[in-house]
N, CA, C and O atoms as a GROMACS GRO file, in nm:
protein
  244
    1UNK      N    1  11.173  15.485  11.259
    1UNK     CA    2  11.209  15.342  11.249
    1UNK      C    3  11.259  15.314  11.116
    1UNK      O    4  11.190  15.353  11.022
    2UNK      N    5  11.355  15.260  11.096
    2UNK     CA    6  11.404  15.184  10.973
    2UNK      C    7  11.341  15.074  10.929
    2UNK      O    8  11.324  14.984  11.012
    3UNK      N    9  11.294  15.054  10.798
    3UNK     CA   10  11.225  14.980  10.740
    3UNK      C   11  11.321  14.862  10.693
    3UNK      O   12  11.437  14.892  10.665
    4UNK      N   13  11.281  14.738  10.682
    4UNK     CA   14  11.365  14.625  10.609
    4UNK      C   15  11.277  14.614  10.481
    4UNK      O   16  11.155  14.606  10.473
    5UNK      N   17  11.369  14.615  10.385
    5UNK     CA   18  11.318  14.624  10.217
    5UNK      C   19  11.333  14.467  10.190
    5UNK      O   20  11.449  14.425  10.188
    6UNK      N   21  11.228  14.376  10.170
    6UNK     CA   22  11.218  14.265  10.094
    6UNK      C   23  11.178  14.252   9.983
    6UNK      O   24  11.057  14.272   9.971
    7UNK      N   25  11.245  14.219   9.873
    7UNK     CA   26  11.254  14.198   9.736
    7UNK      C   27  11.201  14.040   9.708
    7UNK      O   28  11.283  13.949   9.717
    8UNK      N   29  11.104  14.020   9.684
    8UNK     CA   30  11.068  13.869   9.650
    8UNK      C   31  11.046  13.847   9.522
    8UNK      O   32  11.046  13.726   9.496
    9UNK      N   33  11.017  13.951   9.388
    9UNK     CA   34  10.980  13.923   9.284
    9UNK      C   35  11.099  13.898   9.185
    9UNK      O   36  11.082  13.884   9.064
   10UNK      N   37  11.221  13.894   9.246
   10UNK     CA   38  11.319  13.885   9.156
   10UNK      C   39  11.393  13.745   9.205
   10UNK      O   40  11.353  13.678   9.301
   11UNK      N   41  11.526  13.708   9.109
   11UNK     CA   42  11.593  13.616   9.132
   11UNK      C   43  11.710  13.637   9.151
   11UNK      O   44  11.764  13.695   9.056
   12UNK      N   45  11.794  13.607   9.260
   12UNK     CA   46  11.722  13.535   9.392
   12UNK      C   47  11.640  13.650   9.480
   12UNK      O   48  11.689  13.762   9.476
   13UNK      N   49  11.547  13.636   9.540
   13UNK     CA   50  11.509  13.740   9.637
   13UNK      C   51  11.609  13.799   9.724
   13UNK      O   52  11.716  13.740   9.732
   14UNK      N   53  11.591  13.911   9.795
   14UNK     CA   54  11.691  13.978   9.855
   14UNK      C   55  11.638  14.061   9.965
   14UNK      O   56  11.525  14.107   9.950
   15UNK      N   57  11.718  14.094  10.099
   15UNK     CA   58  11.687  14.176  10.188
   15UNK      C   59  11.755  14.306  10.210
   15UNK      O   60  11.876  14.293  10.229
   16UNK      N   61  11.721  14.402  10.213
   16UNK     CA   62  11.804  14.511  10.285
   16UNK      C   63  11.774  14.600  10.380
   16UNK      O   64  11.658  14.636  10.397
   17UNK      N   65  11.872  14.644  10.452
   17UNK     CA   66  11.862  14.730  10.585
   17UNK      C   67  11.916  14.834  10.569
   17UNK      O   68  12.037  14.820  10.550
   18UNK      N   69  11.871  14.962  10.567
   18UNK     CA   70  11.942  15.077  10.565
   18UNK      C   71  12.014  15.084  10.423
   18UNK      O   72  12.120  15.147  10.417
   19UNK      N   73  11.970  15.033  10.324
   19UNK     CA   74  12.059  15.030  10.184
   19UNK      C   75  12.149  14.934  10.177
   19UNK      O   76  12.216  14.926  10.074
   20UNK      N   77  12.169  14.850  10.275
   20UNK     CA   78  12.282  14.739  10.273
   20UNK      C   79  12.193  14.585  10.261
   20UNK      O   80  12.081  14.565  10.308
   21UNK      N   81  12.259  14.509  10.201
   21UNK     CA   82  12.203  14.356  10.175
   21UNK      C   83  12.230  14.294  10.307
   21UNK      O   84  12.329  14.310  10.378
   22UNK      N   85  12.115  14.212  10.330
   22UNK     CA   86  12.143  14.125  10.445
   22UNK      C   87  12.149  13.965  10.401
   22UNK      O   88  12.067  13.904  10.333
   23UNK      N   89  12.256  13.923  10.454
   23UNK     CA   90  12.296  13.793  10.413
   23UNK      C   91  12.291  13.695  10.516
   23UNK      O   92  12.354  13.703  10.622
   24UNK      N   93  12.201  13.588  10.477
   24UNK     CA   94  12.185  13.476  10.598
   24UNK      C   95  12.310  13.380  10.576
   24UNK      O   96  12.355  13.347  10.466
   25UNK      N   97  12.360  13.338  10.702
   25UNK     CA   98  12.458  13.211  10.693
   25UNK      C   99  12.404  13.090  10.683
   25UNK      O  100  12.457  12.992  10.632
   26UNK      N  101  12.285  13.098  10.740
   26UNK     CA  102  12.215  12.949  10.708
   26UNK      C  103  12.100  12.958  10.610
   26UNK      O  104  12.021  13.051  10.627
   27UNK      N  105  12.078  12.874  10.512
   27UNK     CA  106  11.979  12.874  10.442
   27UNK      C  107  11.855  12.857  10.505
   27UNK      O  108  11.772  12.939  10.466
   28UNK      N  109  11.815  12.778  10.588
   28UNK     CA  110  11.700  12.745  10.663
   28UNK      C  111  11.677  12.900  10.721
   28UNK      O  112  11.568  12.956  10.708
   29UNK      N  113  11.760  12.946  10.769
   29UNK     CA  114  11.711  13.081  10.843
   29UNK      C  115  11.644  13.167  10.758
   29UNK      O  116  11.539  13.223  10.788
   30UNK      N  117  11.721  13.182  10.617
   30UNK     CA  118  11.683  13.268  10.521
   30UNK      C  119  11.535  13.237  10.469
   30UNK      O  120  11.443  13.319  10.458
   31UNK      N  121  11.531  13.083  10.437
   31UNK     CA  122  11.386  13.042  10.416
   31UNK      C  123  11.278  13.067  10.524
   31UNK      O  124  11.167  13.107  10.492
   32UNK      N  125  11.307  13.048  10.628
   32UNK     CA  126  11.212  13.099  10.750
   32UNK      C  127  11.194  13.258  10.730
   32UNK      O  128  11.072  13.274  10.725
   33UNK      N  129  11.237  13.344  10.721
   33UNK     CA  130  11.248  13.485  10.714
   33UNK      C  131  11.179  13.518  10.622
   33UNK      O  132  11.122  13.625  10.638
   34UNK      N  133  11.151  13.439  10.479
   34UNK     CA  134  11.125  13.491  10.378
   34UNK      C  135  10.955  13.440  10.385
   34UNK      O  136  10.864  13.507  10.336
   35UNK      N  137  10.934  13.315  10.451
   35UNK     CA  138  10.839  13.252  10.453
   35UNK      C  139  10.749  13.333  10.560
   35UNK      O  140  10.639  13.365  10.517
   36UNK      N  141  10.775  13.367  10.680
   36UNK     CA  142  10.729  13.483  10.772
   36UNK      C  143  10.701  13.618  10.713
   36UNK      O  144  10.595  13.670  10.747
   37UNK      N  145  10.782  13.684  10.626
   37UNK     CA  146  10.753  13.799  10.565
   37UNK      C  147  10.611  13.790  10.478
   37UNK      O  148  10.519  13.871  10.483
   38UNK      N  149  10.620  13.666  10.393
   38UNK     CA  150  10.478  13.646  10.326
   38UNK      C  151  10.371  13.598  10.431
   38UNK      O  152  10.266  13.661  10.428
   39UNK      N  153  10.378  13.520  10.503
   39UNK     CA  154  10.284  13.469  10.596
   39UNK      C  155  10.249  13.526  10.711
   39UNK      O  156  10.149  13.486  10.771
   40UNK      N  157  10.311  13.612  10.752
   40UNK     CA  158  10.322  13.696  10.863
   40UNK      C  159  10.312  13.617  11.031
   40UNK      O  160  10.340  13.673  11.138
   41UNK      N  161  10.273  13.497  11.014
   41UNK     CA  162  10.251  13.397  11.151
   41UNK      C  163  10.249  13.263  11.082
   41UNK      O  164  10.216  13.237  10.966
   42UNK      N  165  10.295  13.177  11.184
   42UNK     CA  166  10.318  13.033  11.161
   42UNK      C  167  10.323  12.952  11.285
   42UNK      O  168  10.396  12.991  11.376
   43UNK      N  169  10.247  12.834  11.300
   43UNK     CA  170  10.262  12.747  11.410
   43UNK      C  171  10.395  12.685  11.410
   43UNK      O  172  10.450  12.654  11.304
   44UNK      N  173  10.450  12.665  11.527
   44UNK     CA  174  10.577  12.573  11.528
   44UNK      C  175  10.566  12.433  11.457
   44UNK      O  176  10.663  12.378  11.405
   45UNK      N  177  10.433  12.378  11.460
   45UNK     CA  178  10.414  12.229  11.383
   45UNK      C  179  10.438  12.272  11.216
   45UNK      O  180  10.505  12.202  11.141
   46UNK      N  181  10.391  12.360  11.186
   46UNK     CA  182  10.380  12.398  11.046
   46UNK      C  183  10.520  12.424  10.990
   46UNK      O  184  10.565  12.362  10.893
   47UNK      N  185  10.604  12.543  11.070
   47UNK     CA  186  10.739  12.549  11.046
   47UNK      C  187  10.830  12.418  11.060
   47UNK      O  188  10.928  12.409  10.985
   48UNK      N  189  10.807  12.334  11.135
   48UNK     CA  190  10.903  12.218  11.167
   48UNK      C  191  10.853  12.129  11.020
   48UNK      O  192  10.934  12.059  10.959
   49UNK      N  193  10.748  12.140  10.988
   49UNK     CA  194  10.694  12.033  10.868
   49UNK      C  195  10.763  12.084  10.751
   49UNK      O  196  10.814  12.007  10.670
   50UNK      N  197  10.766  12.238  10.737
   50UNK     CA  198  10.843  12.303  10.612
   50UNK      C  199  10.984  12.272  10.625
   50UNK      O  200  11.042  12.203  10.542
   51UNK      N  201  11.049  12.326  10.740
   51UNK     CA  202  11.197  12.314  10.735
   51UNK      C  203  11.250  12.167  10.768
   51UNK      O  204  11.358  12.129  10.722
   52UNK      N  205  11.191  12.105  10.827
   52UNK     CA  206  11.242  11.960  10.845
   52UNK      C  207  11.142  11.832  10.836
   52UNK      O  208  11.119  11.740  10.914
   53UNK      N  209  11.097  11.863  10.718
   53UNK     CA  210  10.973  11.756  10.684
   53UNK      C  211  11.028  11.593  10.692
   53UNK      O  212  10.953  11.502  10.724
   54UNK      N  213  11.140  11.578  10.664
   54UNK     CA  214  11.204  11.431  10.662
   54UNK      C  215  11.231  11.384  10.793
   54UNK      O  216  11.266  11.266  10.794
   55UNK      N  217  11.225  11.443  10.911
   55UNK     CA  218  11.241  11.407  11.029
   55UNK      C  219  11.133  11.356  11.115
   55UNK      O  220  11.016  11.373  11.080
   56UNK      N  221  11.160  11.296  11.219
   56UNK     CA  222  11.021  11.258  11.301
   56UNK      C  223  10.972  11.388  11.367
   56UNK      O  224  11.053  11.478  11.392
   57UNK      N  225  10.860  11.398  11.391
   57UNK     CA  226  10.809  11.519  11.458
   57UNK      C  227  10.887  11.574  11.589
   57UNK      O  228  10.916  11.694  11.597
   58UNK      N  229  10.914  11.494  11.678
   58UNK     CA  230  11.002  11.510  11.813
   58UNK      C  231  11.100  11.583  11.774
   58UNK      O  232  11.120  11.695  11.822
   59UNK      N  233  11.193  11.516  11.662
   59UNK     CA  234  11.330  11.587  11.632
   59UNK      C  235  11.332  11.727  11.573
   59UNK      O  236  11.411  11.820  11.591
   60UNK      N  237  11.200  11.712  11.480
   60UNK     CA  238  11.191  11.845  11.409
   60UNK      C  239  11.148  11.949  11.510
   60UNK      O  240  11.150  12.065  11.469
   61UNK      N  241  11.111  11.929  11.628
   61UNK     CA  242  11.037  12.031  11.722
   61UNK      C  243  11.139  12.081  11.771
   61UNK      O  244  11.130  12.170  11.855
   0.00000   0.00000   0.00000
């Protein structure tokens, strides 16, 4: 099984798979990946609040 390497304590943080960098096309997708790497799990409400905090709850979900 191949492991994904997540380097959080550098600027900017980075992700590698099989020695190759992973680049996200969307910043929110990248933010979600790093959040989940640290927290391991989250509710949909928490993620909606973090990623779309300025939107009404219905739109964020």
